[in-house]
C-alpha positions in Angstrom: 8.5 -46.1 60.0 7.7 -45.8 56.3 10.1 -46.8 53.5 10.7 -43.1 52.8 11.7 -42.6 56.4 14.1 -45.6 56.3 15.7 -44.3 53.1 16.1 -40.8 54.7 17.8 -42.1 57.8 19.9 -44.6 55.8 21.2 -41.7 53.6 21.9 -39.5 56.7 23.8 -42.4 58.3 25.8 -43.0 55.2 26.7 -39.3 55.0 27.6 -39.1 58.7 29.8 -42.2 58.4 31.6 -40.8 55.3 32.1 -37.4 56.9 33.5 -38.7 60.1 35.7 -41.2 58.3 37.1 -38.4 56.2 38.3 -36.4 59.2 41.9 -36.2 60.1 42.9 -37.8 63.5 43.7 -34.2 64.7 40.3 -32.9 63.7 38.5 -35.8 65.2 40.4 -35.4 68.5 39.6 -31.7 68.6 35.9 -32.4 68.1 35.9 -35.1 70.8 37.7 -32.7 73.2 35.1 -30.0 72.5 32.3 -32.5 73.3 33.9 -33.5 76.5 34.7 -30.0 77.6 31.2 -28.6 76.8 29.0 -31.6 77.4 27.6 -31.2 73.9 27.8 -34.8 72.7 26.7 -36.1 69.4 25.8 -34.7 66.0 23.4 -31.8 65.8 21.0 -31.5 62.8 20.0 -28.0 61.8 17.3 -28.1 59.1 16.5 -25.0 57.0 14.9 -24.3 53.7 18.0 -25.3 51.8 18.5 -28.7 53.5 20.4 -29.9 56.6 23.6 -28.7 58.3 25.2 -31.3 60.5 27.5 -30.1 63.2 29.7 -32.1 65.6 32.3 -30.8 68.1 31.3 -27.2 67.6 31.9 -27.2 63.9 30.2 -28.0 60.6 30.5 -31.7 59.7 28.3 -31.8 56.6 26.0 -29.6 54.6 23.3 -31.5 52.8 21.2 -30.0 50.0 17.5 -30.7 50.4 17.3 -32.2 46.9 19.4 -35.1 48.1 16.3 -36.3 49.9 13.9 -36.0 47.0 12.2 -39.3 46.0 14.2 -39.5 42.7 17.5 -38.8 44.5 17.5 -42.1 46.3 18.2 -43.8 43.0 21.4 -41.8 42.5 24.7 -42.3 44.4 25.8 -39.6 46.9 28.7 -37.4 45.8 31.0 -35.9 48.4 33.4 -32.9 48.3 35.8 -32.2 51.2 35.9 -28.5 52.2 38.7 -27.8 54.7 36.9 -24.7 56.1 33.4 -23.6 55.6 33.5 -20.0 54.3 30.9 -17.4 55.4 29.9 -17.0 51.8 29.3 -20.0 49.6 30.6 -18.0 46.6 34.1 -18.4 48.2 34.0 -22.1 47.3 34.3 -21.5 43.6 37.7 -21.8 41.8 37.4 -18.5 40.0 
């Protein structure tokens, strides 16, 4: 594994740990129940042109912009924003 690979996986691990830690007990329990009921255990990674979407328990856990994995980005801290529900249209996230 290269240094870039290690940085990538370290950053993904940090994001996953932060996202799961930020879940309420109720949300975490619902996701675990979904995994047990469906047999779909673990986090799923869905890459696309914009970055990665991580799902767990049948729901979005984190959306990661691809620029977060650019070489220069590893020098910057990761910022997080909690979104209680992921809207169908990202424009619905604005405070307008």
